[in-house]
TORVEXLO-722825 format. One record per residue: residue in one letter; x, y, z of N, C-alpha, C in turn. Coordinates in steps of 0.001 Angstrom, whole numbers, plus 524288, in hexadecimal, padded with zeros to 5 digits. Example, Ala and Ser with C-alpha at 12.3 -4.5 7.8 and 13.67 -1.06 7.14 Angstrom:
<atoms>
atom residu=a&n_u=83386&n_v=7E9C6&n_w=81E78&ca_u=8300C&ca_v=7EE6C&ca_w=81E78&c_u=83390&c_v=7F31C&c_w=81E78
atom residu=s&n_u=83232&n_v=7F736&n_w=81BA8&ca_u=83566&ca_v=7FBDC&ca_w=81BE4&c_u=83264&c_v=8001E&c_w=81EBE
</atoms>
This chain:
<atoms>
atom residu=m&n_u=3CFF6&n_v=F857B&n_w=4312E&ca_u=3D3E9&ca_v=F8951&ca_w=43287&c_u=3D1CE&c_v=F8EB8&c_w=4312E
atom residu=s&n_u=3D2B5&n_v=F924E&n_w=43498&ca_u=3D14A&ca_v=F97B4&ca_w=4337A&c_u=3D595&c_v=F9B36&c_w=43598
atom residu=l&n_u=3D644&n_v=F9F95&n_w=43318&ca_u=3DA56&ca_v=FA33E&ca_w=434A5&c_u=3D80F&c_v=FA77F&c_w=4381F
atom residu=s&n_u=3DB05&n_v=FA90A&n_w=43BFA&ca_u=3D970&ca_v=FAD7D&ca_w=43F30&c_u=3DB08&c_v=FB281&c_w=43C60
atom residu=l&n_u=3D8E2&n_v=FB6CE&n_w=43E18&ca_u=3DA32&ca_v=FBBD7&ca_w=43BBE&c_u=3DFFE&c_v=FBD05&c_w=43C6E
atom residu=e&n_u=3E22C&n_v=FBB74&n_w=440D7&ca_u=3E7C5&ca_v=FBC4A&ca_w=441C6&c_u=3EB0E&c_v=FB913&c_w=43DED
atom residu=e&n_u=3E97F&n_v=FB457&n_w=43CC5&ca_u=3EC55&ca_v=FB118&ca_w=438FF&c_u=3EC12&c_v=FB365&c_w=43384
atom residu=v&n_u=3E794&n_v=FB597&n_w=43225&ca_u=3E70D&ca_v=FB821&ca_w=42CFC&c_u=3EAB6&c_v=FBCCB&c_w=42CB0
atom residu=r&n_u=3EAE0&n_v=FBFDF&n_w=430D1&ca_u=3EE6F&ca_v=FC469&ca_w=430DC&c_u=3F423&c_v=FC2A1&c_w=43096
atom residu=h&n_u=3F561&n_v=FBE58&n_w=43336&ca_u=3FABE&ca_v=FBC4D&ca_w=4331E&c_u=3FC3E&c_v=FBA88&c_w=42D9E
atom residu=v&n_u=3F8C2&n_v=FB7B8&n_w=42B03&ca_u=3F9CF&ca_v=FB5FB&ca_w=425A4&c_u=3FA63&c_v=FBAB2&c_w=4220D
atom residu=a&n_u=3F712&n_v=FBE9F&n_w=422BB&ca_u=3F774&ca_v=FC35D&ca_w=41F87&c_u=3FCAB&c_v=FC61D&c_w=4207A
atom residu=r&n_u=3FE4F&n_v=FC64D&n_w=4255A&ca_u=40357&ca_v=FC8C2&ca_w=42691&c_u=407CC&c_v=FC5C3&c_w=42409
atom residu=l&n_u=4079D&n_v=FC083&n_w=42430&ca_u=40BAE&ca_v=FBD5C&ca_w=421A8&c_u=40BC7&c_v=FBE39&c_w=41BC7
atom residu=a&n_u=40731&n_v=FBF0B&n_w=41975&ca_u=406CA&ca_v=FBFE5&ca_w=413D5&c_u=407AD&c_v=FC59F&c_w=41269
atom residu=r&n_u=408B4&n_v=FC8D4&n_w=41652&ca_u=4098F&ca_v=FCE67&ca_w=41581&c_u=404BD&c_v=FD0FD&c_w=4130C
atom residu=i&n_u=4002B&n_v=FCF78&n_w=41507&ca_u=3FB39&ca_v=FD1AA&ca_w=4133C&c_u=3F8E6&c_v=FD4C2&c_w=417BB
atom residu=e&n_u=3F791&n_v=FD9A1&n_w=416B0&ca_u=3F535&ca_v=FDCDB&ca_w=41AB6&c_u=3EF4A&c_v=FDC31&c_w=41A78
atom residu=l&n_u=3ECF3&n_v=FDAB1&n_w=41EDD&ca_u=3E751&ca_v=FD9E1&ca_w=41F1C&c_u=3E4EC&c_v=FDD85&c_w=42320
atom residu=t&n_u=3E096&n_v=FDFF3&n_w=421A7&ca_u=3DD92&ca_v=FE2E1&ca_w=42582&c_u=3DA7F&c_v=FDEF1&c_w=428C1
atom residu=d&n_u=3D80F&n_v=FE0C5&n_w=42CEE&ca_u=3D4F9&ca_v=FDD36&ca_w=4302E&c_u=3D083&c_v=FDACB&c_w=42D11
atom residu=a&n_u=3CE06&n_v=FDDEA&n_w=429B7&ca_u=3C9BA&ca_v=FDBE1&ca_w=42688&c_u=3CBBD&c_v=FD7DA&c_w=42299
atom residu=d&n_u=3D03D&n_v=FD8FE&n_w=4202C&ca_u=3D289&ca_v=FD54D&ca_w=41C73&c_u=3D41E&c_v=FD03E&c_w=41F27
atom residu=a&n_u=3D63A&n_v=FD0AE&n_w=423D9&ca_u=3D7DE&ca_v=FCC0A&ca_w=426BA&c_u=3D32E&c_v=FC8A1&c_w=4280B
atom residu=a&n_u=3CEEB&n_v=FCB06&n_w=42989&ca_u=3CA34&ca_v=FC809&ca_w=42AD5&c_u=3C7FA&c_v=FC56C&c_w=425F3
atom residu=a&n_u=3C7E4&n_v=FC847&n_w=42196&ca_u=3C5E8&ca_v=FC604&ca_w=41CB2&c_u=3C96D&c_v=FC18E&c_w=41AE2
atom residu=t&n_u=3CE8D&n_v=FC24C&n_w=41B59&ca_u=3D246&ca_v=FBE3C&ca_w=419CF&c_u=3D1B2&c_v=FB977&c_w=41D4B
atom residu=q&n_u=3D0E3&n_v=FBA4A&n_w=42255&ca_u=3D019&ca_v=FB5F4&ca_w=425F5&c_u=3CB4C&c_v=FB2C6&c_w=4245A
atom residu=a&n_u=3C710&n_v=FB56C&n_w=42304&ca_u=3C248&ca_v=FB2AC&ca_w=42173&c_u=3C332&c_v=FAF7A&c_w=41C80
atom residu=k&n_u=3C5E7&n_v=FB1D9&n_w=418B0&ca_u=3C6F4&ca_v=FAF0E&ca_w=413C8&c_u=3CA7C&c_v=FAA56&c_w=414A8
atom residu=l&n_u=3CEAD&n_v=FAB14&n_w=417A9&ca_u=3D248&ca_v=FA6B9&ca_w=418A4&c_u=3CFAA&c_v=FA25E&c_w=41BB6
atom residu=n&n_u=3CC88&n_v=FA3C5&n_w=41F90&ca_u=3C9C8&ca_v=F9FC4&ca_w=42290&c_u=3C5DA&c_v=F9CDF&c_w=41F2C
atom residu=g&n_u=3C379&n_v=F9F8C&n_w=41B64&ca_u=3BFFD&ca_v=F9CF0&ca_w=417B2&c_u=3C2EE&c_v=F990F&c_w=41450
atom residu=i&n_u=3C796&n_v=F9A80&n_w=412AA&ca_u=3CADB&ca_v=F9701&ca_w=40F82&c_u=3CC66&c_v=F9234&c_w=412B7
atom residu=f&n_u=3CE04&n_v=F9317&n_w=417A2&ca_u=3CF83&ca_v=F8EAD&ca_w=41AF9&c_u=3CAE7&c_v=F8B19&c_w=41C0D
atom residu=a&n_u=3C644&n_v=F8D50&n_w=41CA5&ca_u=3C19A&ca_v=F8A17&ca_w=41D83&c_u=3C07C&c_v=F86B2&c_w=418BC
atom residu=l&n_u=3C11E&n_v=F88EA&n_w=4141C&ca_u=3C054&ca_v=F85EF&ca_w=40F4E&c_u=3C456&c_v=F818D&c_w=40ED9
atom residu=i&n_u=3C924&n_v=F829F&n_w=41046&ca_u=3CD3E&ca_v=F7E99&ca_w=4101A&c_u=3CBF8&c_v=F7A2F&c_w=413E9
atom residu=e&n_u=3CA4A&n_v=F7B7D&n_w=4188C&ca_u=3C8D8&ca_v=F7775&ca_w=41C62&c_u=3C449&c_v=F742E&c_w=41A69
atom residu=e&n_u=3C091&n_v=F76BA&n_w=417DB&ca_u=3BC10&ca_v=F73E5&ca_w=415B8&c_u=3BDC5&c_v=F7023&c_w=4116A
atom residu=m&n_u=3C154&n_v=F71DD&n_w=40E15&ca_u=3C339&ca_v=F6E87&ca_w=409DB&c_u=3C683&c_v=F6A07&c_w=40BFA
atom residu=q&n_u=3C982&n_v=F6AED&n_w=4102D&ca_u=3CCB3&ca_v=F66CA&ca_w=41270&c_u=3C959&c_v=F62A3&c_w=4151B
atom residu=a&n_u=3C496&n_v=F63FB&n_w=4168E&ca_u=3C122&ca_v=F604A&ca_w=41929&c_u=3BEB7&c_v=F5C63&c_w=4155C
atom residu=v&n_u=3BF0E&n_v=F5D62&n_w=41047&ca_u=3BCB9&ca_v=F59F2&ca_w=40C5A&c_u=3BFFE&c_v=F54FC&c_w=40BD9
atom residu=d&n_u=3BD65&n_v=F507C&n_w=40BC5&ca_u=3C01A&ca_v=F4B7C&ca_w=40B27&c_u=3C167&c_v=F4AB7&c_w=40561
atom residu=t&n_u=3C65B&n_v=F4A8D&n_w=40421&ca_u=3C813&ca_v=F49E7&ca_w=3FEB1&c_u=3CA8F&c_v=F4495&c_w=3FDC7
atom residu=t&n_u=3C96C&n_v=F40E3&n_w=40110&ca_u=3CB92&ca_v=F3BA6&ca_w=40070&c_u=3C9BB&c_v=F395B&c_w=3FB3F
atom residu=g&n_u=3CD60&n_v=F377B&n_w=3F830&ca_u=3CC20&ca_v=F350D&ca_w=3F32D&c_u=3CB5A&c_v=F38DC&c_w=3EEB8
atom residu=v&n_u=3CC12&n_v=F3DD8&n_w=3EF9B&ca_u=3CB7F&ca_v=F41BA&ca_w=3EB6F&c_u=3D0CE&c_v=F4284&c_w=3E8E4
atom residu=e&n_u=3D111&n_v=F41C1&n_w=3E3C8&ca_u=3D5F6&ca_v=F4270&ca_w=3E0EF&c_u=3D732&c_v=F483B&c_w=3E039
atom residu=p&n_u=3DC1A&n_v=F49BB&n_w=3E0E2&ca_u=3DD92&ca_v=F4F30&ca_w=3DFEC&c_u=3DCC7&c_v=F5094&c_w=3DA33
atom residu=m&n_u=3DB6A&n_v=F5577&n_w=3D946&ca_u=3DA79&ca_v=F574A&ca_w=3D3EC&c_u=3DE52&c_v=F5BAC&c_w=3D2AA
atom residu=s&n_u=3E00C&n_v=F5BD9&n_w=3CDD7&ca_u=3E37A&ca_v=F6019&ca_w=3CC48&c_u=3E057&c_v=F64E3&c_w=3CAAD
atom residu=h&n_u=3DB54&n_v=F6432&n_w=3C9A7&ca_u=3D7ED&ca_v=F6871&ca_w=3C7FE&c_u=3D268&c_v=F673E&c_w=3C9DD
atom residu=p&n_u=3CF6D&n_v=F6B25&n_w=3CB76&ca_u=3CA34&ca_v=F6A0A&ca_w=3CD75&c_u=3C669&c_v=F67F4&c_w=3C960
atom residu=q&n_u=3C791&n_v=F68C2&n_w=3C470&ca_u=3C43B&ca_v=F66B5&ca_w=3C04D&c_u=3C742&c_v=F629B&c_w=3BD42
atom residu=d&n_u=3C490&n_v=F5E9F&n_w=3BB87&ca_u=3C715&ca_v=F5A6D&ca_w=3B895&c_u=3C76B&c_v=F5C03&c_w=3B2D4
atom residu=l&n_u=3CB75&n_v=F5F00&n_w=3B196&ca_u=3CC2C&ca_v=F60F7&ca_w=3AC4B&c_u=3D136&c_v=F5ED9&c_w=3A9FC
atom residu=a&n_u=3D11C&n_v=F5E08&n_w=3A4F4&ca_u=3D5E9&ca_v=F5C85&ca_w=3A23C&c_u=3D8CE&c_v=F617F&c_w=3A0B0
atom residu=t&n_u=3DDDD&n_v=F6181&n_w=3A175&ca_u=3E0F6&ca_v=F65FF&ca_w=3A010&c_u=3E1F9&c_v=F6602&c_w=39A36
atom residu=r&n_u=3E0D5&n_v=F6A69&n_w=397CB&ca_u=3E1DA&ca_v=F6AD9&ca_w=39231&c_u=3E78C&c_v=F6C5A&c_w=3916F
atom residu=l&n_u=3EA79&n_v=F6902&n_w=38EFE&ca_u=3EFFB&ca_v=F6A02&ca_w=38E07&c_u=3F0FE&c_v=F6A1B&c_w=38834
atom residu=r&n_u=3F46C&n_v=F6D7C&n_w=386A8&ca_u=3F5F9&ca_v=F6D8B&ca_w=38131&c_u=3FA9C&c_v=F69E0&c_w=38081
atom residu=a&n_u=3FBA2&n_v=F6877&n_w=37BBF&ca_u=40015&ca_v=F6506&ca_w=37AB0&c_u=40525&c_v=F67D9&c_w=37C09
atom residu=d&n_u=408C3&n_v=F6500&n_w=37E5C&ca_u=40DC9&ca_v=F673C&ca_w=37FC5&c_u=4115C&c_v=F6701&c_w=37B03
atom residu=a&n_u=410D7&n_v=F6AE5&n_w=377BE&ca_u=413E8&ca_v=F6B02&ca_w=372E8&c_u=41648&c_v=F706B&c_w=37241
atom residu=a&n_u=41AF7&n_v=F7095&n_w=3701B&ca_u=41D87&ca_v=F7591&ca_w=36F1B&c_u=41A96&c_v=F787C&c_w=36ADC
atom residu=t&n_u=4195B&n_v=F7D70&n_w=36BED&ca_u=41683&ca_v=F8092&ca_w=3681B&c_u=419E7&c_v=F84D2&c_w=365BF
atom residu=e&n_u=41E6A&n_v=F85C1&n_w=36804&ca_u=4220D&ca_v=F89A7&ca_w=36600&c_u=426DD&c_v=F86EF&c_w=363BF
atom residu=a&n_u=42923&n_v=F896C&n_w=35FF3&ca_u=42DEA&ca_v=F8747&ca_w=35D94&c_u=43276&c_v=F87EF&c_w=3616D
atom residu=d&n_u=43646&n_v=F8476&n_w=3612E&ca_u=43AE0&ca_v=F84BA&ca_w=36484&c_u=43E6A&c_v=F8914&c_w=36284
atom residu=r&n_u=43EB9&n_v=F8D6A&n_w=36577&ca_u=441EE&ca_v=F91E1&ca_w=363DE&c_u=44676&c_v=F92C0&c_w=3679D
atom residu=r&n_u=447F5&n_v=F8EA2&n_w=36A5D&ca_u=44C18&ca_v=F8F17&ca_w=36E46&c_u=4512F&c_v=F9119&c_w=36BE6
atom residu=d&n_u=452BF&n_v=F8EF2&n_w=36785&ca_u=457B0&ca_v=F909E&ca_w=3651C&c_u=45786&c_v=F9662&c_w=363A3
atom residu=a&n_u=4532A&n_v=F9841&n_w=361A9&ca_u=452B2&ca_v=F9DC7&ca_w=3603B&c_u=45321&c_v=FA13D&c_w=36514
atom residu=f&n_u=450AF&n_v=F9F9B&n_w=36951&ca_u=450F8&ca_v=FA2AA&ca_w=36E1F&c_u=45678&c_v=FA288&c_w=37069
atom residu=q&n_u=45910&n_v=F9E1F&n_w=37008&ca_u=45E67&ca_v=F9DAF&ca_w=3720F&c_u=46227&c_v=FA127&c_w=36EF5
atom residu=r&n_u=46149&n_v=FA199&n_w=369E4&ca_u=464C4&ca_v=FA4D2&ca_w=366A7&c_u=46482&c_v=FAA97&c_w=36829
atom residu=v&n_u=46006&n_v=FAC8E&n_w=369B3&ca_u=45F87&ca_v=FB21E&ca_w=36AEF&c_u=46075&c_v=FB34C&c_w=370B6
atom residu=a&n_u=46135&n_v=FAF4B&n_w=373EA&ca_u=46230&ca_v=FB01E&ca_w=37980&c_u=467A3&c_v=FB251&c_w=37A49
atom residu=p&n_u=46858&n_v=FB5B0&n_w=37E3B&ca_u=46D85&ca_v=FB7F8&ca_w=37F24&c_u=471B4&c_v=FB3E3&c_w=38041
atom residu=q&n_u=47085&n_v=FB003&n_w=38399&ca_u=4745A&ca_v=FABF4&ca_w=384DB&c_u=4718D&c_v=FA6C6&c_w=385AA
atom residu=t&n_u=473A7&n_v=FA2B5&n_w=38332&ca_u=4719D&ca_v=F9D6D&ca_w=383FF&c_u=47635&c_v=F99B3&c_w=3846D
atom residu=e&n_u=47539&n_v=F9547&n_w=386DA&ca_u=47933&ca_v=F9143&ca_w=38745&c_u=47676&c_v=F8C03&c_w=387DC
atom residu=n&n_u=477B5&n_v=F8860&n_w=38469&ca_u=47561&ca_v=F8320&ca_w=38478&c_u=46F6B&c_v=F8341&c_w=3847F
atom residu=g&n_u=46D31&n_v=F86EE&n_w=3818B&ca_u=46787&ca_v=F8744&ca_w=38129&c_u=464E0&c_v=F8A15&c_w=385A8
atom residu=l&n_u=467F4&n_v=F8C62&n_w=3892A&ca_u=465BF&ca_v=F8F35&ca_w=38DA0&c_u=466CB&c_v=F9503&c_w=38D06
atom residu=y&n_u=46354&n_v=F9838&n_w=38F2E&ca_u=46411&ca_v=F9DDE&ca_w=38F2C&c_u=46765&c_v=F9F55&c_w=393E0
atom residu=l&n_u=46B74&n_v=FA269&n_w=3930F&ca_u=46ED2&ca_v=FA434&ca_w=39747&c_u=46CFC&c_v=FA99B&c_w=398F9
atom residu=v&n_u=46C63&n_v=FAA4C&n_w=39E0F&ca_u=46A95&ca_v=FAF39&ca_w=3A034&c_u=46E76&c_v=FB10B&c_w=3A463
atom residu=p&n_u=46E95&n_v=FB62B&n_w=3A57B&ca_u=4722B&ca_v=FB803&ca_w=3A983&c_u=470A5&c_v=FB5F7&c_w=3AEE9
atom residu=k&n_u=47489&n_v=FB527&n_w=3B223&ca_u=47399&ca_v=FB368&ca_w=3B780&c_u=47153&c_v=FB7F3&c_w=3BA94
atom residu=v&n_u=46CEB&n_v=FB707&n_w=3BD47&ca_u=46A76&ca_v=FBB3A&ca_w=3C047&c_u=46AA5&c_v=FBA41&c_w=3C621
atom residu=i&n_u=46BA0&n_v=FB57F&n_w=3C7D2&ca_u=46BF9&ca_v=FB447&ca_w=3CD5E&c_u=47153&c_v=FB1E4&c_w=3CE5C
atom residu=e&n_u=473EF&n_v=FB3E9&n_w=3D24C&ca_u=47921&ca_v=FB1DC&ca_w=3D37B&c_u=47901&c_v=FAE5C&c_w=3D81F
</atoms>
């Protein structure tokens, strides 16, 4: 697939991007290069290849899921302007 210069100008107009003739030609070349690369990648036979979540086989370093801060909910609730049943009450902004 390749884009014509008119199609590039149409896409630019839809995106509200102003392109000079030189910019449109350069953009056309870049986009057509991208489409050529996509076509080349789609031509590769991937039968039997397992999908990967990451291009490198790395183990994710995770820290322990443990609380590191003290529970200060009651202190925060005491200084809040309005609370009810453990929830903060705020003014209605959308009707």
